[in-house]
N, CA, C and O of each residue as an XYZ file, in Angstrom:
992
protein
N     113.564     91.594     37.307
C     112.558     92.805     37.312
C     113.119     93.285     38.485
O     113.428     92.632     39.481
N     113.252     94.767     38.244
C     113.813     95.631     39.079
C     112.555     95.448     40.275
O     111.432     95.000     40.045
N     112.988     95.845     41.383
C     112.189     95.735     42.575
C     111.871     97.429     43.005
O     112.751     98.278     43.143
N     110.374     97.657     43.170
C     109.781     99.243     43.332
C     109.812     99.547     44.778
O     109.178     98.784     45.507
N     110.427    100.507     45.294
C     110.479    100.780     46.896
C     109.190    101.976     46.688
O     109.262    102.820     45.795
N     108.112    101.907     47.579
C     107.409    103.019     47.807
C     108.054    104.078     49.306
O     108.094    103.849     50.515
N     108.510    105.349     48.390
C     108.669    106.436     49.803
C     108.178    106.168     51.170
O     106.962    106.002     51.071
N     108.537    106.052     52.345
C     108.167    106.086     53.546
C     107.513    107.046     53.870
O     107.997    108.142     53.590
N     106.337    107.010     54.494
C     105.487    108.015     55.053
C     105.999    109.262     55.527
O     105.378    110.325     55.520
N     107.240    109.067     55.967
C     107.733    110.139     56.742
C     108.646    111.302     55.811
O     109.109    112.430     55.986
N     108.596    110.401     54.856
C     109.719    111.331     53.570
C     108.646    112.510     52.562
O     108.990    113.277     51.662
N     107.271    112.252     53.159
C     106.748    113.119     52.107
C     106.565    114.350     52.337
O     106.132    114.794     53.400
N     106.961    115.178     51.106
C     106.699    116.530     51.051
C     108.600    117.254     51.374
O     108.782    118.469     51.298
N     109.527    116.495     51.635
C     110.665    116.686     52.135
C     111.446    116.889     50.966
O     111.200    116.254     49.940
N     112.477    117.820     51.040
C     113.231    117.849     49.733
C     114.829    117.436     49.917
O     114.934    116.758     50.939
N     116.107    117.627     49.255
C     117.192    116.679     49.072
C     117.897    117.322     50.621
O     117.407    118.397     50.969
N     118.476    117.013     51.108
C     119.721    117.473     52.343
C     120.827    116.651     52.138
O     120.818    115.466     51.803
N     121.746    117.349     52.358
C     123.072    116.972     52.204
C     123.685    117.119     53.162
O     123.489    118.212     53.694
N     124.716    116.165     53.890
C     125.110    116.562     55.409
C     126.387    115.823     54.964
O     126.460    114.720     54.422
N     127.656    116.905     55.407
C     129.246    116.807     55.459
C     129.620    117.005     56.513
O     128.862    117.567     57.303
N     130.760    116.667     56.861
C     131.415    117.317     58.547
C     131.654    118.549     58.217
O     132.017    118.965     57.117
N     131.379    119.342     59.509
C     131.619    120.664     59.196
C     133.312    121.290     58.957
O     134.304    120.878     59.560
N     133.286    122.162     58.121
C     134.029    122.883     57.624
C     135.411    123.114     58.824
O     136.578    122.783     58.615
N     134.978    123.636     59.831
C     135.814    123.866     60.643
C     136.194    122.495     61.462
O     137.394    122.246     61.352
N     135.684    121.827     62.020
C     136.260    120.262     61.917
C     137.136    119.998     60.992
O     138.302    120.312     61.231
N     136.932    119.600     60.191
C     138.063    119.246     59.312
C     139.147    120.126     59.245
O     140.238    119.576     59.096
N     139.138    121.607     59.332
C     140.415    122.527     59.101
C     141.075    121.985     60.501
O     142.303    121.922     60.548
N     140.386    121.634     61.521
C     140.993    121.812     62.990
C     141.795    120.510     62.577
O     143.006    120.705     62.477
N     141.387    119.293     62.333
C     141.923    118.144     61.996
C     143.570    118.245     61.087
O     144.658    117.800     61.451
N     143.302    118.810     60.140
C     144.782    119.657     59.359
C     145.753    120.003     59.921
O     146.915    119.619     59.788
N     145.023    121.246     61.019
C     145.946    121.708     61.322
C     146.936    120.771     62.263
O     148.162    120.852     62.194
N     146.147    119.759     63.264
C     146.688    118.958     63.856
C     147.567    118.160     63.578
O     148.472    117.741     64.298
N     147.173    117.772     61.839
C     148.262    116.693     61.340
C     149.536    117.308     61.270
O     150.656    116.824     61.435
N     149.080    118.744     60.928
C     150.578    119.432     60.473
C     151.495    119.656     61.790
O     152.704    119.557     62.004
N     150.391    119.997     62.559
C     151.665    120.072     64.257
C     152.043    118.646     64.636
O     153.078    118.550     65.295
N     151.571    117.826     64.421
C     152.147    116.426     64.653
C     153.158    115.966     63.561
O     154.138    115.245     63.746
N     152.716    116.545     62.327
C     154.201    116.068     61.489
C     155.234    116.867     61.659
O     156.235    116.308     61.211
N     155.498    118.033     62.144
C     156.550    119.020     62.281
C     157.179    118.448     63.460
O     158.390    118.238     63.521
N     156.299    118.177     64.466
C     156.959    117.733     65.718
C     157.599    116.239     65.538
O     158.667    116.017     66.108
N     156.934    115.126     64.704
C     157.731    114.304     64.337
C     159.231    114.443     63.389
O     160.157    113.633     63.336
N     159.130    115.354     62.906
C     160.162    115.597     61.914
C     161.144    116.067     62.640
O     162.238    115.601     62.320
N     161.154    117.065     63.782
C     161.763    117.750     64.923
C     162.499    116.521     65.510
O     163.727    116.456     65.456
N     161.572    115.322     66.200
C     161.857    114.227     66.984
C     163.002    113.129     66.326
O     163.781    112.341     66.864
N     162.773    113.402     65.174
C     163.914    112.409     64.428
C     165.120    112.983     63.826
O     166.032    112.425     63.217
N     164.923    114.292     64.141
C     166.332    115.242     63.942
C     166.845    115.355     65.188
O     168.068    115.306     65.315
N     166.058    115.514     66.252
C     166.974    115.043     67.663
C     167.275    113.952     67.844
O     168.388    113.626     68.257
N     166.465    113.256     67.606
C     167.044    111.487     67.888
C     168.583    111.560     66.859
O     169.546    111.210     67.542
N     168.897    111.859     65.694
C     169.915    111.673     64.990
C     171.418    112.553     65.640
O     172.596    112.198     65.606
N     170.752    113.862     66.235
C     171.764    114.262     67.036
C     171.969    113.683     68.452
O     172.986    113.907     69.110
N     170.793    112.819     68.938
C     171.322    112.256     70.206
C     172.018    111.132     70.054
O     172.669    110.839     71.057
N     172.127    110.297     69.029
C     172.885    109.518     68.925
C     174.411    109.804     68.774
O     175.318    109.043     69.110
N     174.541    111.131     68.166
C     176.027    111.485     68.347
C     176.689    112.147     69.438
O     177.804    112.667     69.472
N     175.500    111.996     70.629
C     175.949    112.493     71.844
C     176.056    111.219     72.648
O     177.065    110.524     72.764
N     174.856    111.011     73.191
C     174.754    109.302     73.829
C     173.629    108.469     73.157
O     172.480    108.776     72.837
N     174.320    107.342     73.052
C     173.515    106.130     72.453
C     172.155    106.060     72.931
O     171.175    105.862     72.213
N     172.142    106.273     74.460
C     170.865    105.945     75.013
C     169.453    107.328     74.556
O     168.253    107.172     74.332
N     170.021    108.162     74.570
C     169.776    109.744     74.550
C     169.057    109.564     73.065
O     167.849    109.803     73.067
N     169.617    109.193     71.861
C     169.103    108.516     70.649
C     168.266    107.565     70.619
O     167.310    107.584     69.844
N     168.525    106.463     71.562
C     167.011    105.758     71.339
C     166.181    106.298     72.122
O     165.093    105.738     71.988
N     166.143    107.245     73.002
C     165.146    107.494     73.499
C     164.503    108.985     72.774
O     163.545    109.554     73.296
N     164.992    109.371     71.852
C     164.245    110.362     71.195
C     163.886    109.393     69.782
O     162.877    109.781     69.193
N     164.304    108.667     69.413
C     163.603    107.413     68.386
C     162.236    107.146     68.627
O     161.278    107.327     67.876
N     162.286    106.547     70.142
C     160.959    106.133     70.844
C     159.728    107.165     70.492
O     158.682    106.935     69.884
N     160.289    108.575     71.175
C     159.403    109.814     71.364
C     158.954    109.829     69.810
O     157.752    109.752     69.559
N     159.867    109.924     68.799
C     159.590    110.008     67.524
C     158.648    109.376     66.820
O     157.899    109.853     65.967
N     158.762    107.633     67.450
C     157.688    106.611     66.795
C     156.522    106.842     67.535
O     155.577    106.283     66.978
N     156.118    107.561     68.782
C     155.337    107.913     69.508
C     154.282    109.065     68.698
O     153.190    108.824     68.182
N     154.822    110.044     68.759
C     154.400    111.203     67.572
C     154.004    110.685     66.569
O     152.922    111.005     66.076
N     154.622    109.967     66.159
C     154.360    109.552     64.444
C     153.164    108.779     64.589
O     152.184    109.183     63.962
N     153.010    107.428     65.506
C     151.970    106.901     65.482
C     150.584    107.994     65.717
O     149.566    107.839     65.042
N     150.668    108.784     66.461
C     149.408    109.999     67.142
C     149.273    110.426     65.691
O     148.117    110.203     65.334
N     150.084    111.012     64.607
C     150.227    111.764     63.586
C     149.072    110.681     62.523
O     148.165    111.089     61.798
N     149.506    109.233     62.759
C     148.417    108.317     61.551
C     147.082    108.480     62.234
O     146.082    108.748     61.569
N     147.033    108.310     63.684
C     146.076    108.461     64.343
C     144.800    109.390     64.055
O     143.612    109.080     63.968
N     145.516    110.780     63.920
C     144.517    111.669     63.520
C     144.213    112.049     62.022
O     143.266    112.703     61.587
N     145.278    111.461     61.340
C     145.223    111.173     59.958
C     144.258    110.434     59.512
O     143.548    110.745     58.556
N     144.157    109.346     60.208
C     142.759    108.129     59.996
C     141.339    108.990     60.075
O     140.387    109.037     59.297
N     141.592    109.636     61.318
C     140.208    110.492     61.788
C     140.133    111.180     60.414
O     139.216    110.908     59.639
N     140.871    111.863     60.180
C     140.682    113.359     58.873
C     140.177    112.716     57.827
O     139.205    113.193     57.241
N     140.800    111.435     57.395
C     140.172    110.735     56.037
C     138.611    110.397     56.509
O     137.719    110.824     55.776
N     138.352    109.870     57.351
C     136.910    109.710     57.895
C     136.080    110.948     57.932
O     134.914    110.820     57.560
N     136.509    112.196     58.342
C     135.802    113.341     58.197
C     135.658    114.019     56.853
O     134.685    114.731     56.606
N     136.768    113.765     55.862
C     136.722    114.358     54.668
C     135.620    113.506     54.126
O     134.530    114.075     54.076
N     135.652    112.481     53.780
C     134.879    111.350     53.101
C     133.452    111.144     53.339
O     132.733    110.822     52.393
N     132.912    111.318     54.663
C     131.930    111.250     54.951
C     130.642    112.129     54.188
O     130.740    113.330     53.939
N     129.674    111.474     53.933
C     128.748    112.342     53.319
C     127.106    111.529     53.135
O     127.071    110.492     52.472
N     126.056    111.968     53.640
C     124.976    111.604     53.726
C     123.966    112.424     52.802
O     124.005    113.653     52.866
N     123.033    111.773     51.916
C     122.358    112.834     51.084
C     121.120    112.128     51.527
O     120.934    110.920     51.378
N     120.378    112.871     52.022
C     118.541    112.744     52.480
C     117.760    112.869     51.148
O     117.466    114.037     50.894
N     117.378    112.021     50.297
C     116.780    112.172     49.245
C     115.053    112.054     49.385
O     114.756    111.886     50.567
N     114.169    112.088     48.721
C     112.806    112.013     48.800
C     112.384    110.904     48.952
O     111.339    110.829     49.598
N     112.936    109.745     48.491
C     112.845    108.264     48.293
C     113.654    107.519     49.241
O     113.199    106.624     49.953
N     115.238    108.025     49.236
C     116.123    106.969     49.583
C     117.509    107.672     50.259
O     117.881    108.625     49.574
N     118.122    107.490     51.118
C     119.511    107.906     51.498
C     120.416    107.230     50.906
O     120.391    106.016     50.701
N     121.565    108.273     50.493
C     122.910    107.595     50.055
C     124.013    108.052     50.979
O     124.165    109.197     51.405
N     124.776    106.969     51.232
C     125.893    106.796     52.431
C     127.001    106.592     51.617
O     127.116    105.658     50.823
N     127.984    107.652     51.861
C     129.515    107.614     51.610
C     129.827    107.583     53.152
O     129.733    108.551     53.907
N     130.129    106.586     53.419
C     130.918    106.289     54.475
C     132.537    105.547     54.596
O     132.778    104.442     54.111
N     133.219    106.108     55.089
C     134.670    106.184     54.863
C     135.286    105.177     55.860
O     134.479    105.199     56.789
N     136.207    104.359     56.166
C     136.854    103.649     57.064
C     136.789    104.312     58.315
O     136.155    104.027     59.331
N     137.899    105.665     57.946
C     138.261    106.169     59.468
C     137.321    106.686     60.331
O     137.612    107.118     61.446
N     135.766    106.656     59.688
C     134.639    107.744     60.528
C     134.563    106.636     61.949
O     133.466    106.790     62.485
N     135.240    105.801     62.534
C     135.310    105.430     63.698
C     136.713    105.400     64.163
O     137.576    104.841     63.486
N     136.982    105.981     65.300
C     138.310    105.760     65.763
C     138.680    104.468     66.813
O     139.774    104.360     67.368
N     137.659    103.602     66.958
C     137.412    102.733     67.995
C     136.973    101.342     67.126
O     137.677    100.335     67.055
N     135.675    101.513     66.496
C     135.221    100.519     65.815
C     136.117    100.375     64.580
O     136.916    101.300     64.436
N     136.150     99.238     63.504
C     136.874     98.918     62.372
C     135.631     98.676     61.029
O     135.518     97.841     60.132
N     134.943     99.710     61.396
C     134.022     99.297     60.095
C     134.475     99.602     58.428
O     135.083    100.602     58.046
N     134.131     98.765     57.795
C     134.593     99.053     56.593
C     133.990    100.146     55.705
O     132.996    100.666     56.212
N     134.382    100.670     54.387
C     133.991    101.713     53.933
C     132.570    101.119     53.391
O     132.262     99.931     53.303
N     131.663    102.438     53.000
C     130.318    101.835     52.471
C     129.711    102.969     51.649
O     129.803    104.170     51.903
N     129.059    102.383     50.597
C     129.547    103.591     49.204
C     127.657    102.781     48.795
O     127.441    101.794     48.091
N     126.744    103.541     49.445
C     125.268    102.903     48.953
C     123.952    103.621     49.035
O     123.938    104.658     49.697
N     122.716    103.171     48.390
C     121.832    104.231     48.706
C     120.582    103.154     48.819
O     120.202    102.486     47.858
N     119.927    103.080     50.307
C     119.086    102.766     50.717
C     117.670    103.197     50.984
O     117.430    103.970     51.911
N     116.310    102.516     49.862
C     115.457    103.309     49.888
C     114.956    103.595     51.621
O     115.571    103.052     52.539
N     114.030    104.314     51.811
C     113.731    104.412     53.247
C     112.585    103.535     53.795
O     112.426    103.452     55.013
N     111.873    102.953     53.032
C     111.131    101.797     52.915
C     111.792    100.524     53.334
O     111.126     99.583     53.766
N     113.065    100.483     53.216
C     113.655     99.415     53.166
C     114.686     99.358     55.041
O     115.238     98.379     55.543
N     114.602    100.485     55.482
C     114.830    100.881     56.691
C     114.341    100.567     58.257
O     113.679    101.342     58.947
N     114.728     99.511     58.576
C     113.952     98.758     59.728
C     113.986     99.822     61.019
O     112.955    100.113     61.625
N     115.309    100.371     61.367
C     115.394    101.116     62.556
C     116.771    101.945     62.402
O     117.630    101.753     61.542
N     116.783    102.780     63.292
C     118.216    103.461     63.368
C     118.458    103.223     64.799
O     117.665    103.590     65.667
N     119.571    102.599     65.042
C     119.859    102.017     66.705
C     121.025    102.675     66.672
O     121.785    102.955     65.745
N     121.054    102.910     67.999
C     122.052    103.748     68.969
C     122.641    103.543     70.274
O     121.828    103.466     71.195
N     123.606    103.459     70.504
C     124.230    102.808     72.280
C     125.535    103.594     72.427
O     126.358    103.924     71.572
N     125.493    103.817     73.836
C     126.602    104.628     74.324
C     127.437    104.121     75.167
O     127.227    103.609     76.267
N     128.843    104.370     74.329
C     129.817    103.154     74.475
C     130.860    103.846     75.464
O     131.401    104.887     75.091
N     131.126    103.366     76.571
C     132.637    103.751     77.480
C     133.885    103.086     77.675
O     133.958    101.901     78.000
N     134.908    103.863     77.474
C     136.174    103.127     77.295
C     137.097    103.954     78.504
O     137.065    105.169     78.700
N     137.904    102.970     79.235
C     138.337    103.452     80.350
C     139.792    103.260     80.051
O     140.045    102.335     79.279
N     140.839    103.991     80.538
C     141.928    104.058     80.232
C     142.671    104.843     81.492
O     142.226    105.936     81.843
N     143.908    104.210     82.215
C     144.716    105.104     83.155
C     143.888    105.641     84.374
O     144.285    106.641     84.972
N     142.609    104.913     84.792
C     142.313    105.757     85.398
C     140.896    106.577     85.150
O     140.164    106.870     86.096
N     140.572    106.932     83.717
C     139.753    107.822     83.048
C     138.956    107.073     82.095
O     139.228    105.954     81.660
N     137.774    107.907     81.760
C     136.752    107.302     81.498
C     136.115    108.114     80.028
O     135.597    109.207     80.256
N     136.125    107.704     78.738
C     135.869    108.516     78.006
C     134.372    107.801     77.321
O     134.242    106.590     77.143
N     133.390    108.761     77.019
C     132.016    108.063     76.657
C     131.778    108.400     74.954
O     132.398    109.378     74.537
N     131.174    107.870     74.257
C     130.953    108.184     72.979
C     129.620    107.667     72.874
O     129.217    106.731     73.564
N     128.826    108.364     71.881
C     127.674    107.428     71.117
C     127.644    107.281     69.789
O     127.762    108.166     68.942
N     127.431    105.779     69.584
C     127.454    105.164     68.132
C     125.991    104.809     67.620
O     125.091    104.236     68.233
N     126.008    105.344     66.239
C     125.030    105.156     65.402
C     124.772    103.906     64.553
O     125.825    103.650     63.969
N     123.846    103.041     64.245
C     123.794    102.149     63.194
C     122.672    102.127     62.639
O     121.701    102.187     63.394
N     122.409    102.029     61.062
C     121.365    101.566     60.620
C     121.435    100.213     60.259
O     122.466     99.574     60.049
N     119.922     99.693     60.183
C     119.471     98.285     60.528
C     118.410     98.194     59.441
O     117.411     98.911     59.500
N     118.656     97.096     58.183
C     117.809     97.304     57.021
C     116.629     96.135     57.443
O     116.670     95.373     58.409
N     115.724     96.233     56.553
C     114.533     95.108     57.034
C     114.789     93.471     56.942
O     114.186     92.473     57.334
N     116.280     93.799     56.048
C     116.717     92.246     56.055
C     117.643     91.480     57.380
O     117.950     90.305     57.579
N     117.915     92.793     58.172
C     118.750     92.435     59.375
C     119.989     92.996     59.004
O     120.660     93.504     59.902
N     120.290     92.999     58.196
C     121.537     93.778     57.783
C     122.090     94.765     58.323
O     121.802     95.744     57.634
N     122.863     95.126     59.358
C     123.207     96.385     60.144
C     124.655     97.248     59.626
O     125.726     96.678     59.418
N     124.464     98.500     59.495
C     125.542     99.260     58.660
C     126.033    100.349     60.011
O     125.167    101.006     60.588
N     127.328    100.431     60.370
C     127.706    101.105     61.291
C     127.378    102.419     60.397
O     127.368    102.440     59.166
N     127.103    103.545     61.289
C     127.179    104.824     60.390
C     128.154    106.036     60.936
O     128.796    106.681     60.107
N     128.263    106.351     62.393
C     129.257    107.076     62.629
C     129.029    107.574     64.378
O     127.898    107.252     64.744
N     129.593    108.053     65.147
C     129.595    108.271     66.082
C     130.044    109.724     66.909
O     130.850    110.466     66.347
N     129.568    110.048     68.075
C     129.716    111.206     68.820
C     130.735    110.816     69.661
O     130.894    109.692     70.137
N     131.623    112.086     69.869
C     132.813    111.358     70.942
C     132.639    112.840     71.936
O     131.952    113.861     71.917
N     133.618    112.292     72.700
C     134.088    113.148     74.148
C     132.497    113.607     74.953
O     132.102    114.721     75.295
N     132.011    112.616     75.039
C     130.449    112.963     75.613
C     130.208    113.400     77.036
O     130.950    112.640     77.660
N     129.763    113.976     77.692
C     129.696    114.321     78.998
C     130.880    115.317     79.631
O     131.093    115.470     80.834
N     131.644    115.998     78.466
C     132.983    116.786     78.524
C     132.160    118.052     77.937
O     131.039    117.940     77.441
N     132.911    119.345     78.069
C     132.856    120.542     77.483
C     133.405    120.467     76.140
O     133.496    121.528     75.523
N     133.911    119.040     75.402
C     134.408    119.030     74.045
C     133.113    118.179     73.555
O     132.695    118.490     72.440
N     132.657    117.492     74.013
C     131.240    116.910     73.279
C     130.863    117.335     71.696
O     130.672    118.495     71.332
N     130.802    116.256     70.913
C     130.579    116.418     69.668
C     129.164    115.929     69.310
O     128.879    114.732     69.364
N     128.223    116.942     68.919
C     126.969    116.677     68.363
C     126.481    116.520     67.439
O     125.261    116.360     67.406
N     127.272    116.505     66.281
C     127.188    117.088     64.778
C     126.045    116.399     64.371
O     125.039    117.006     64.003
N     126.137    114.811     64.417
C     125.402    113.924     63.841
C     123.726    113.873     64.448
O     122.861    113.477     63.668
N     123.394    114.228     65.649
C     122.070    113.957     66.164
C     121.250    114.551     65.277
O     120.573    113.704     64.694
N     120.969    115.958     64.836
C     120.240    116.165     63.727
C     119.905    115.399     62.462
O     118.772    115.119     62.068
N     120.987    115.121     61.922
C     120.714    114.478     60.794
C     120.322    112.946     60.613
O     119.975    112.312     59.617
N     120.547    112.504     62.241
C     120.071    111.027     62.521
C     118.611    110.859     62.826
O     117.988    109.802     62.730
N     118.127    112.045     63.212
C     116.666    112.622     63.812
C     116.354    112.644     62.133
O     115.810    111.592     61.796
N     116.518    113.368     61.266
C     115.776    113.878     60.047
C     115.742    112.431     59.433
O     114.741    112.077     58.811
N     116.989    111.453     59.621
C     116.823    110.144     58.650
C     115.830    109.328     59.396
O     115.211    108.532     58.689
N     115.546    109.340     60.609
C     114.629    108.555     61.272
C     113.192    108.783     60.656
O     112.448    108.009     60.053
N     113.035    110.318     61.070
C     111.817    110.969     60.220
C     111.598    110.323     58.880
O     110.693    109.542     58.587
N     112.640    110.803     58.053
C     112.201    110.381     56.433
C     111.483    108.742     56.298
O     110.569    108.372     55.561
N     112.209    108.037     57.210
C     112.146    106.573     57.274
C     111.021    106.106     58.085
O     110.599    104.950     58.085
N     110.549    107.109     58.796
C     109.149    106.674     59.414
C     109.563    105.414     60.501
O     108.820    104.446     60.664
N     111.032    105.602     61.305
C     111.208    104.993     62.006
C     111.647    105.408     63.229
O     111.435    106.621     63.198
N     112.220    105.094     64.484
C     112.341    105.673     65.777
C     114.019    105.215     65.688
O     114.476    104.343     64.949
N     114.693    105.969     66.549
C     115.837    105.791     66.837
C     115.971    104.895     67.945
O     115.465    105.295     68.994
N     116.486    103.870     67.961
C     116.547    102.697     69.232
C     117.285    102.667     69.983
O     118.348    102.109     69.710
N     117.140    103.096     70.951
C     118.201    102.996     72.211
C     118.549    101.889     72.664
O     117.667    101.148     73.099
N     119.888    101.480     72.689
C     120.684     99.981     73.327
C     120.793    100.145     74.428
O     120.954     99.042     74.950
N     120.809    101.271     75.474
C     121.874    101.406     76.318
C     123.142    101.747     76.285
O     123.637    102.286     75.295
N     123.851    101.451     77.435
C     125.373    101.781     77.358
C     126.159    100.583     77.439
O     125.495     99.728     78.025
N     127.317    100.144     77.093
C     128.159     99.127     76.970
C     129.427     99.809     77.186
O     129.700    101.003     77.068
N     130.308     98.599     77.601
C     131.814     99.131     78.221
C     132.779     98.267     77.471
O     132.958     97.053     77.369
N     133.377     99.432     76.947
C     134.705     98.441     76.394
C     136.023     98.681     76.643
O     136.347     99.105     77.753
N     136.999     98.443     75.630
C     138.551     98.274     76.335
C     139.127     99.830     75.623
O     139.212    100.187     74.448
N     139.399    100.400     76.680
C     139.952    101.877     76.191
C     141.236    101.481     75.849
O     141.546    102.145     74.860
N     142.253    100.645     76.199
C     143.779    100.725     75.678
C     144.496    101.682     76.417
O     144.421    101.978     77.609
N     145.360    102.212     75.312
C     146.129    103.263     76.194
C     145.787    104.604     75.623
O     146.003    104.929     74.456
N     145.192    105.414     76.610
C     144.649    106.969     76.198
C     143.673    106.612     75.062
O     143.731    107.396     74.115
N     142.689    105.487     74.931
C     141.958    105.528     74.152
C     142.254    105.067     72.527
O     141.390    104.666     71.747
N     143.735    105.239     72.228
C     144.467    105.493     71.044
C     144.749    104.029     70.773
O     144.160    103.420     69.881
N     145.699    103.453     71.591
C     145.912    102.130     71.241
C     145.694    100.747     72.057
O     145.898    100.736     73.271
N     145.417     99.973     71.601
C     144.820     98.595     71.990
C     143.243     98.995     72.518
O     142.910     98.466     73.578
N     142.424     99.734     71.971
C     140.967     99.805     72.140
C     140.424     98.573     71.372
O     140.938     97.912     70.470
N     139.131     98.458     72.056
C     138.118     97.196     71.414
C     137.038     97.535     71.749
O     136.885     97.909     72.912
N     135.892     97.514     70.806
C     134.544     97.528     71.041
C     133.750     96.398     71.263
O     134.123     95.337     70.763
N     132.914     96.427     71.801
C     131.943     95.420     72.046
C     131.320     94.940     70.594
O     131.461     95.728     69.659
N     130.508     93.451     70.308
C     129.820     93.468     69.810
C     128.846     94.092     69.791
O     128.340     94.316     70.890
N     128.139     94.659     68.517
C     126.917     95.158     68.526
C     125.802     94.417     69.368
O     124.952     95.068     69.976
N     125.825     93.293     69.382
C     124.719     92.490     69.926
C     124.715     92.438     71.723
O     123.800     92.269     72.529
N     125.920     92.626     71.853
C     126.552     93.114     73.459
C     125.479     93.506     74.331
O     124.991     94.619     74.141
N     125.037     92.798     75.237
C     123.935     93.612     76.237
C     124.656     94.899     77.163
O     125.838     95.041     77.474
N     123.539     95.714     77.450
C     123.887     97.071     77.938
C     124.233     96.742     79.737
O     123.712     95.935     80.505
N     125.068     97.515     79.895
C     125.334     97.135     81.375
C     124.122     97.385     82.524
O     123.203     98.047     82.042
N     123.948     97.072     83.687
C     123.194     97.101     84.455
C     123.112     99.024     84.868
O     124.144     99.686     84.760
N     122.014     99.576     85.239
C     121.336    100.875     85.222
C     122.742    101.814     85.918
O     123.452    102.711     85.462
N     122.688    101.010     87.362
C     123.692    101.493     88.442
C     125.187    101.623     87.830
O     125.876    102.607     88.101
N     125.661    100.566     86.976
C     126.932    100.463     86.524
C     126.771    101.873     85.394
O     127.697    102.678     85.487
N     125.847    102.152     84.523
C     125.774    103.175     83.768
C     126.024    104.537     84.421
O     126.572    105.452     83.805
N     125.569    104.653     85.800
C     125.445    105.717     86.156
C     126.679    106.159     86.452
O     127.104    107.279     86.169
N     127.467    105.019     87.204
C     128.702    105.426     87.525
C     129.956    105.638     86.306
O     131.087    106.088     86.495
N     129.459    105.244     85.246
C     130.375    105.382     84.031
C     130.062    107.226     83.470
O     130.861    108.087     83.103
N     128.954    107.244     83.587
C     128.607    108.657     83.248
C     129.289    109.521     84.133
O     129.972    110.497     83.821
N     128.954    108.910     85.708
C     129.561    110.131     86.432
C     131.299    110.342     86.199
O     131.857    111.437     86.278
N     131.832    109.337     85.966
C     133.154    109.330     85.779
C     133.873    109.990     84.620
O     134.967    110.553     84.655
N     133.053    109.818     83.576
C     133.111    110.406     82.217
C     132.874    111.852     82.423
O     133.532    112.611     81.712
N     132.106    112.327     83.212
C     132.150    113.884     83.557
C     133.425    114.392     84.033
O     134.090    115.311     83.555
N     133.696    113.587     85.149
C     134.868    113.931     85.846
C     136.123    113.853     85.082
O     136.911    114.779     85.274
N     136.452    112.964     84.285
C     137.992    112.390     83.840
C     137.564    112.639     82.601
O     138.429    113.418     82.201
N     136.629    112.463     81.524
C     136.807    112.618     80.045
C     137.858    114.038     79.619
O     138.941    113.920     79.045
N     137.426    114.959     79.922
C     138.445    115.986     79.893
C     139.638    115.883     79.752
O     140.359    116.220     78.813
N     139.990    115.129     81.255
C     141.500    114.904     81.656
C     142.450    114.195     80.453
O     143.564    114.532     80.052
N     141.393    112.852     79.948
C     142.124    111.962     79.105
C     142.366    112.916     77.642
O     143.368    112.918     76.928
N     141.565    113.416     77.536
C     141.866    114.504     76.221
C     143.003    115.338     76.493
O     143.967    115.177     75.743
N     143.109    116.295     77.510
C     143.954    116.881     77.849
C     145.285    116.513     77.812
O     146.218    117.145     77.317
N     145.308    115.300     78.449
C     146.504    114.595     78.633
C     147.474    114.538     77.009
O     148.577    115.009     76.732
N     146.511    113.771     76.202
C     147.061    113.189     75.082
C     147.820    114.538     74.400
O     148.946    114.397     73.921
N     147.076    115.986     74.380
C     147.684    117.071     74.103
C     148.988    117.529     74.899
O     150.012    118.028     74.434
N     148.697    117.247     76.134
C     149.921    117.714     77.083
C     151.033    116.847     76.884
O     152.170    117.193     77.205
N     150.728    115.537     76.279
C     152.342    114.631     75.848
C     152.631    115.415     74.656
O     153.836    115.662     74.597
N     151.953    115.905     73.668
C     152.268    116.307     72.290
C     153.037    117.537     72.814
O     154.236    117.524     72.537
N     152.610    118.547     73.482
C     153.017    119.694     73.757
C     154.881    119.436     74.240
O     155.934    119.878     73.779
N     154.528    118.482     75.403
C     155.994    118.198     76.037
C     157.008    117.696     75.187
O     158.163    118.118     75.235
N     156.506    116.532     74.167
C     157.525    116.017     73.110
C     158.096    117.056     72.067
O     159.169    116.945     71.474
N     157.251    118.010     71.960
C     157.621    119.354     71.094
C     158.664    119.941     71.801
O     159.783    120.248     71.389
N     158.054    120.095     73.192
C     159.445    121.345     74.018
C     160.847    120.275     73.888
O     161.939    120.710     73.522
N     160.650    119.058     74.191
C     161.832    118.227     74.510
C     162.695    117.884     72.959
O     163.857    117.481     73.028
N     162.001    118.086     71.548
C     162.691    118.044     70.391
C     163.073    119.295     70.084
O     163.814    119.405     69.107
N     162.655    120.588     70.860
C     163.134    121.852     70.358
C     164.042    122.526     71.194
O     164.594    123.597     70.942
N     164.191    121.677     72.441
C     164.902    122.252     73.620
C     166.170    122.233     73.313
O     167.006    122.655     74.113
């Protein structure tokens, strides 16, 4: 016998709303993949030429090609997460199409499901700090908790406290919480492992991990504000430098 859910009070009178990652964001990732793919091809060609000149030069260019190729895969995973992500807020339930690549640090599985608003216990949010090479990056992660206690990782806003901060999910999360008649539950700030430039060797803490003390949170935010842009710029600088070496 099927279970019937009554719509949450907050959903009354609201029409259907569909959210996808903005086209400009997706196009930016596509352009990035194209540039990185081209640079990788140039590096491979430079490595072949380098082996004909000096073996050590060929090895160096091969390492560079591998580095840029890995960055290409990183951006490709991000693009897959952006293209496949879809949230449909209906009158009685939310439909979630959440691809695996929707997070660059967490490793959530793909989710394709419809959840009645009456089955939503809370929308949970926490800030996450990731340090690397003396720099700090801050992001905000969102998760949906059902009344059964089951938790679904939704998505994340990145580069917070910088001029490149992402805020594209804030409005859809607010609308989802309003329709479900629940609050966005703030869990504070946690500190994970940023690995190398926030790309390799990163590690996110378990969702149940306690927030760091307030004094530590403030230091992390100040550090992110002063170095977060530098961390992103450094990755871009490395790509440009490798491109120059490959074409020089």
